[in-house]
N, C-alpha and C positions, 0 to 999 in steps of 0.2 A: 120645535126645538132642533136647534142648528146641530148639524153634522159635517164632521169633515171628510173632507174627500179621503176615499179609503184606494192608496194604492195596488195595483194590480201586483199579486206576490213574482219576482224577478225569477226566471227560469234561467241558469245554464245552459249553452250547448254542449255536448260532447266535447268540440273542439277546445270550449273556452275553459270546461273542469279539467281537462288533459295539460294544457295550456296554465293554469294557476295552479293546480296539485301535482303534478307531476315534470318537476324539472327534469331534463336529462341529467344523469350522472357521470361524473368525468370519469373515465379509464385511469386508473393508478400511473400506469407504464405512461400515460399523456402527460398525465401532472406533474410525474416526476420531468418527462423532459423540457415541459415546459418552465420548469422552474430551474432547472440545470442551463436551461440558455439564455434566462436572466441575470443568471449569476455572471459577473462575471469574472473572479476569479477561477470559478471553474471550468470555465470555457479556456481562459489562457493555461489555466495548468493542464487540462486533458490534451488540448494543442501541442504543449509541449512534451507530453508524455509522448504523443502519437508521433513526433517528429523522431524521436528515438526509435520508437520502435520500426517505424518506414526503415530508417538507416538500419536498421540489426534484420531487415527482412530482405532488403535488395541491397545489400553490402556486395557481393559479389560481382553487381550490373553496373554500380556505380563506381569502383572503386578500380584503376587500372593498373594497380601495382601489388605485388605479394607484400602481406606485413610481416613478414619473417625473414625476406633476404633482402641482407645487406647491399650497399652499393659505393662506388667509391665519391659520390656526392653527399660526404657527410656536413652536419650543421648547415646546411643553405637554409639561407633564410625564406618567407613565403613567397611564391612567384607563381605564374601562371601553371608551369610543371607542375611545383608542389603547393599546392593551396594553404598548407600550413606548415612548410617545410619540410625540412628532414632532423631524426636526431643524430646522436653520436656515432651509428654504426650506417647510416644514411638511409634508412628505411624511412618510408613516407608518413607523416605524423598522419595527415587526413585518413589516410586507409587503417592505421592503428588503433584513432581513435573510431572509427565507422564498427571496425569488427567487436574492440571493445565497449562496444555499447551492447552488443551479445553477451560478453561475460556478465557486466553490470546487471542488465536486465533479467538474465537468466537465475545468477545468484540470488538476486532480493526476490524475485519470484519464488523459486523454490523453498528459499528459506523462510518466506513469512506465510506460505501454504503449509510448512510442516509446524510452525510455531502454533498458527492459527488450531490446525486441528489436534495435536498435543494438547496445548495450552487452554482453549474451548472444550474438551474432554473433561479433563481435569477439575477446572472450574465448574462447569455443570455436575459432575458428583458431590463436589465439595459443597457448591450451594444448595444441591436439592437434599442431599441426604442428610448433612451438617454433622454432628456428633465427632467420632476419633476422625472419619474421614476429612471431615471439615479442618480437623484440627493437624494432621497430619500434612496434608497437602497445604496448607496456608502458611506452616511454619515450613515447606520447603519452599516456596516462593519466598517465603521473609529473607531466606539463608541465600540463595541466590541473588534477591536484590539489594543485600548489603554488599555487592562487589561492585564497581563501577563496570556498566557491560564491557567497554573494550579490553580490560582488563580479564574481567573474566573469559573473553574471548582469545585472548593473548594464552590465557591458562591452556584451554579446551584444544588448541590448535599445538601448542609445544607439545602435549601429553599425544595427540593424535599423529604429529608430523606435519611440516611445511607441505602445501597445497589446495587445488582451488576446492576440491571436494570437502575437505576438511576444513578452510575458513567458511562453507557454507554451512555444514553442520554447526558449527559453532555459533554462528548468525543465527541460528534455529533455534539452538538451546538458550541463548542468552534472552531471545525474544517471551519464551515461554510464562513467565510469570506475566506479562502485561497482558499479556489475553486471557491466562488464566483467571486472574485478579478481578479483570473486566464482567469474564462472562459471570463467574462468583457472585457479585456484586447486582447483575442483571438478574438473576435466575433467582437471587434471596427476593427478590423486587417481584417479579413477576408469579412466583409461586403462593405470595399472598392474594392474588387477585382470583376474583371471585368465579372465574370460570374453571379455577384448576382446584378449588376448593368443590364446585359443584362435581367435577370428573371423581374427585377424590371420594365424594360422599355416594357415587352410584356405582362404586368397585372397582373403576379403572385402574388397570396396570400402571406400576411407576414407569415401566418403560414406553408405554404407549402415551403417557403424562409428559414423560420428558421430549419425546419426540415427534408428537403432534401440538401439541401445545406449550410448551415454555420453549424449546429450542427454536420454534419460526419466532416469536417473540423478541430474540435475541440477537439476531444476527445484525441489525443495523448498527448499533456502536461497534460491531466486533469488525464488518467492511469498512469504516470509517476508520477505526485504528489500525487496519491493516493499508488502508492506503498509506498513513502518515505512516508505518513503520516499513513502510517500501522506501520510501526515504533514507531514513534513518539506515536502512541495511545495506544501499546504495554506499553511503560514508563507511560504513563498518569495513564492506569488504575492500573498499579503497584503502583503508587506514590498513588493515591488517595485510593489501599488495604492498605499500610503502614500507611495511616494516620487513617484508622477504618472507611472510608466513602466508602469503596466499597464493594468487595465481603465479608459477614460475615462467621466467623466461623459456622462448620467446614470446609467451602468449602477450596479447596485447590490453593488458587490462589498466585500468587509467593511474591506480596507485603505484602499479610497479613502472609507469612508464613516468609519473611523477619522481620515482624515487631515483628513476635510471637519469633523470637529467638536473639533479639537484648540483652536481660539480661544473653545470653549463649554464648555470642561473646570468651570470652577466654576458658571458660568451654569447650564448643563444636563449636567450629569455623565450622565445616560442615554447623551445621543448617543454616547459612547464606550462607555459598561459593555455594553451588551447586543451590540455587536459584537466587543467583545473575549473576552466569554464565549462567543458562538459559534464562535470562532477555539480558544477553550481547549478547548471541549468537543469539536470535529470531532478536533483533535490528540490529545485526549488518549483518543478512542475508538478510534483508528488504531493508538495506540500499544499500549493494551492489548491489542487484536484481535493485534498485531505479535507481541506478546512471548509471547500464550497459544499462538500457533499456532507458534513458535520451542520452547517447551519440548514441546509436542503430537508435535511431527515431528523432536526432541533423543531419540536413544535413551538418552543418559547421564541425562536427564530423566524419561524413563519408569522408569529402577531406582531 
């Protein structure tokens, strides 16, 4: 009777077992940084935003002039002395643009944070509890969205009075429905997940479910939308300033600078070009950054 050769059982060493069965898990922060650095638009957008943040922080160091003090050198062309030229009052345009970045970034940040907090809270209540709370909050959002955002902002500032703080409040209010509806839709999706149903089954309180289970799973789209809305807020504060409803002279707000330079477009075009370019680059930076974050956080984009 012929028998085949019987191979001895293969035994794995502890080192081989660890290598084959326990691949190291990637740190989420490291994974995000790696994905972020691979996304060209996100890197470019963050670079543009970082430039204006740095300019806003070091404005007193890099600007040799007072942005409010007039001089006899009016409507001077760009030169080695005045890089971006001067305006109709002889003020250095580069200095005013650098200080204007402080206003635009501050208004954009404060207004978006306010709208995120209020809108997310209302959307959380509407999506989680439903019933009359959802009906009331959703109809409020629908009414606000029925008006063009800039017209609603103008109406709010007209009631409160012109000024930078009132413009900030108006921009925060008109962005509340965007974050509220986004949060509501996300909550409706998350609260149907098994882990939320299990938390309800064991008798967990609604407040604990909201803050420990639902809210942490809803922040990703809110963060992406907040970055994109930051760009919109910069445009809105410039629009209000252009109409004379935002920052008041002599504050160096970019929209106000465009409004002051309207009469000198042909005589001194640099008085409008450089503030306009500053608005364009800032908005472009936040849009690229927001698009990049959306692509990174969206699982379908990863595939």
